[in-house]
C-alpha positions in Angstrom: 37.6 57.7 -26.1 36.4 57.3 -22.7 33.7 58.9 -21.3 33.6 60.3 -18.3 32.0 58.7 -15.0 31.0 61.3 -12.1 31.2 58.0 -9.5 34.6 56.9 -10.8 37.6 58.1 -9.1 39.8 56.0 -11.5 39.1 56.2 -15.2 39.6 52.9 -16.5 41.9 52.0 -19.6 41.7 52.1 -23.0 39.6 49.4 -24.7 41.1 46.5 -26.7 41.2 46.6 -30.2 38.0 45.8 -31.6 36.0 46.8 -28.7 34.6 49.8 -26.7 33.6 50.6 -23.0 30.2 51.1 -22.2 28.4 52.4 -18.9 26.5 50.0 -16.8 25.5 51.5 -13.7 25.5 48.7 -10.9 26.4 50.7 -8.0 23.0 51.5 -6.6 21.2 48.5 -7.7 22.4 45.4 -6.5 20.0 42.3 -7.0 20.9 39.4 -4.9 19.8 35.8 -6.7 19.0 33.1 -4.6 17.2 29.5 -5.4 14.5 30.2 -2.9 11.0 32.7 -4.2 10.4 35.5 -1.7 8.6 34.5 1.4 5.4 36.7 3.0 4.2 36.3 6.8 0.4 37.0 6.8 -1.7 37.4 10.0 -4.6 35.6 10.6 -7.4 37.0 13.4 -9.3 34.3 14.8 -11.2 34.5 18.0 -10.1 32.9 21.0 -12.1 29.9 22.0 -13.3 30.5 25.5 -13.3 27.4 27.9 -16.8 26.7 29.1 -17.8 23.8 31.9 -18.3 20.6 30.3 -21.9 19.8 29.3 -23.4 17.7 31.7 -24.3 13.9 30.8 -28.2 13.9 30.1 -30.2 12.2 32.4 -34.2 12.1 31.4 -36.1 13.5 33.8 -38.4 10.9 36.2 -42.1 11.1 35.5 -44.0 12.5 38.2 -46.6 10.3 39.5 -49.5 12.2 38.5 -48.6 11.9 35.0 -48.2 7.9 35.1 -50.4 6.0 33.0 -51.6 2.4 34.0 -52.9 -0.7 32.9 -55.6 -2.1 34.8 -55.7 -6.0 34.3 -58.7 -7.9 35.8 -58.2 -11.4 37.9 -58.9 -13.8 34.9 -57.5 -11.5 32.4 -54.1 -14.1 32.2 -54.5 -14.7 28.6 -52.8 -10.9 27.8 -49.4 -12.6 27.4 -48.9 -16.4 26.7 -45.1 -16.7 27.2 -45.0 -20.0 25.3 -47.2 -18.4 22.6 -45.1 -15.1 22.3 -41.4 -17.0 23.0 -41.8 -19.8 20.2 -41.2 -17.4 17.1 -38.4 -15.8 18.7 -36.5 -19.0 19.6 -37.4 -20.4 16.0 -35.6 -17.7 14.5 -32.8 -17.8 16.7 -32.3 -21.9 16.3 -32.4 -21.3 12.8 -30.1 -18.8 12.9 -27.3 -20.7 14.9 -28.1 -24.0 12.9 -27.3 -21.8 9.6 -24.3 -20.6 10.9 -23.3 -23.7 11.9 -23.3 -24.8 8.5 -21.6 -22.1 7.1 -18.5 -22.5 9.3 -18.7 -26.6 8.6 -18.9 -26.0 4.6 -16.1 -23.5 5.1 -14.0 -25.8 7.0 -14.5 -28.4 4.3 -13.5 -26.2 1.6 -10.8 -25.0 3.2 -9.2 -28.9 3.5 -10.4 -29.7 -0.1 -8.3 -26.7 -1.2 -5.2 -27.9 1.2 -5.4 -31.7 -0.5 -5.2 -29.8 -3.7 -2.5 -27.7 -2.7 -0.4 -30.7 -1.7 -1.4 -32.4 -4.7 -0.4 -29.4 -6.7 3.0 -29.5 -4.8 3.7 -33.0 -5.5 3.0 -32.9 -9.1 5.6 -30.0 -9.7 8.0 -31.4 -7.5 8.0 -34.5 -9.9 7.9 -32.6 -12.8 11.1 -30.5 -11.3 12.8 -34.2 -11.0 12.2 -35.5 -14.4 13.2 -31.9 -15.8 16.5 -32.4 -14.0 17.0 -35.6 -15.3 16.8 -34.9 -18.8 19.3 -31.8 -18.4 21.6 -34.1 -16.8 21.3 -36.6 -19.7 21.3 -33.8 -22.3 24.6 -32.5 -20.6 26.2 -36.2 -20.6 25.4 -36.4 -24.5 26.8 -33.1 -25.1 30.1 -34.0 -23.1 30.2 -37.1 -24.8 30.2 -35.4 -28.3 32.5 -33.0 -27.2 35.0 -35.9 -25.6 34.1 -37.8 -29.5 35.3 -34.5 -31.2 38.7 -34.0 -29.4 38.8 -37.9 -29.9 38.6 -37.5 -33.2 40.8 -35.0 -34.0 43.6 -36.4 -32.3 43.6 -39.1 -34.5 43.8 -36.9 -37.8 46.5 -35.4 -36.1 48.3 -39.1 -35.3 47.3 -40.1 -39.0 48.6 -37.0 -40.3 52.0 -37.4 -37.9 52.2 -41.0 -39.4 51.6 -40.0 -42.8 
């Protein structure tokens, strides 16, 4: 027995044997399936940046003449600053640093030369070993070819002996 559906103008056919009709409402609720999740737009209220004039460069004020300090040096007070005595420690430091840096550069150059020589020696030894390995492989291939050739000859002799017998 088919139930009476108010929204349908055409009744559905009778169900197949062993099955029954069910009323499922799909007309008013349509769900669209998509791969993308729902998106929302969110607004943010920010303060607008007000244009300001550029910050002026810092220029220290020159002191006024009445605020200037001074030092009184009398005639005969020449021993306040002895150039030769004051410069000698700075000069010693500069010379020592320069010599130390030059020494380090020489040691680095020497070390690089040693590394280069060792690398060249290693490459020569490696190339010699490769040549020797190739020579051994060639000799082994010749021996294998000779064994194979003698096996073929032995089979041919047996076949000839068998045919002669």
